[in-house]
Steps between C-alpha positions, in 0.01 A plus 500: 500500500574140629853458640727500192646153537163350590340656185789364282451156655127521412576600140740209484245261637263589224744459214603169648159362437585458143895498509555225733845444674657820368454740793863643481454593140150663592670698774784597279261635238292685774823644639570653159153656488541658846838636377308645200697301255422283193558114476627280233392138532726282286431132482387223258128499387238346721636555846252756603657852421166635352298350770703643774448853343136455463456371853714794633278749308177343655645500857598877460180595308700685237395605164694257271568475134677215311728561212571196297841557340545377147742585219240709320415712805558864434592781747162664463345172603658560827474878574191591286449735209306788364218423272311750285134521581292609214205576714695751717743585232802469713740242625416306811736299713433128546687378811714187462511219762790688683234719651422281803628417848661168418616423150554133422745497221475132411805337314666843473810377311276386212443864413749688279761731660311800350184393678684405827641849509147654501489399869818674606345839581194348660710284731732780604296815487147358546386684186501457127548745213294465196529739208692740725230497761589363848237307684528379869430148588277391785652482850599233611648368185692165469628297213522129565651342194546140410767360268608161376867409516683677225596164345134443401421544136349833387624712782701834513747595771389783717730808469708590793312831548172319543653229729618774728138625539395171663553511874556137508495179284395176641369158405220279637657171414349150502301421819598236756324154445262550792417856374444380148252233612321749709498748214344243255222411758408858561482595133302182399224590729424864385661818386683595816560849393137580587598414867754782518345787701587862487670569836673835401455795265699778332487709818642212702797468244583856519487486884730196489746682267495800730560287810797318322668845438507552878686173568849571657775439275821537718845634370675173510224321314488768235876479476457116450253566204736748343817285547306214328388697184833679463688168548301340219586782264857445562501131488692313243276344231229766547475718186205707634423528875200616688399864458434735785129429435587147602662621827189698578274220407678252725472745787133554442430128452686423835266754673195335359627155599553612857144641503347183355709309763358703794813701569558879507860481405707327229742227578780358277284190442253721307782614267632146456156347424433777235844535346468233220141586393574878500853500363568195288277597201674841485846349444652443151788254494805539273597231254765335724241453779250352263746269346600390853127405560454773770153625574360833629363327811855356572650833477254643762553206726883533487482870572277448801742243634790748475341806670508528870160477658413794735342481840127400486281742658357856499666818610854438385 
């Protein structure tokens, strides 16, 4: 396999052919995939959330299914169902779109809570249970979900249990003026998605994930991660803090970021860069904090400012 950081750079280059000026976001999503985690893209319509996922699937040559979430979507529309075959006189399983490598759950918060919960087992266990029968999902398996801001009409808030299954939440945001002009010129000429070349495959992803697990996480940096998550649980204004799953997720994401950056050890900068996207969406603020106008991201930033930063380097 190509050197990990070089391969990640090639993947990002391909995606950037259609998502102009958003390389940090592309690398963040790629970091989540290397950490074997799911991603929630939250932003207003039209900024390229779905296009980013489609470009990434082409660059990674992954089998991809798209699930367009609507209020009338049923759980079996996600997982699949058994259908009776008169010819064979037995029930046959018809797999739902979740049986794929990369599931694009478009506008996830437009689905009802019952349908949203159909993804919980798939995201955590990489399997689904239909009519008491458990079926494994393809490997690798990722969920890249998009959602519109919760204030938008016709949306349902994602339950805390489902939010906790997403390794990170991020936004694409509006492009800078120069990037927006370049984007318009590119897409006026042709369908730029056709220019995205496959530069990796499922085996490469599994190799990247295995390499990330071997990245050194020193004792002081691990202690830094644990201090951050435990501090957020005890912080005034936080009704529900990060779970141990969040602590593990932040550690794995930090290892993946180090790999993508070309290092074989985690530094505090990795933790600081990932703390908000990994932890903020897992926080539930109490009424006093909400009345004061506090945000989840501000809680994470304040906690980072208060915790002593350990020595940056391996072997400590």
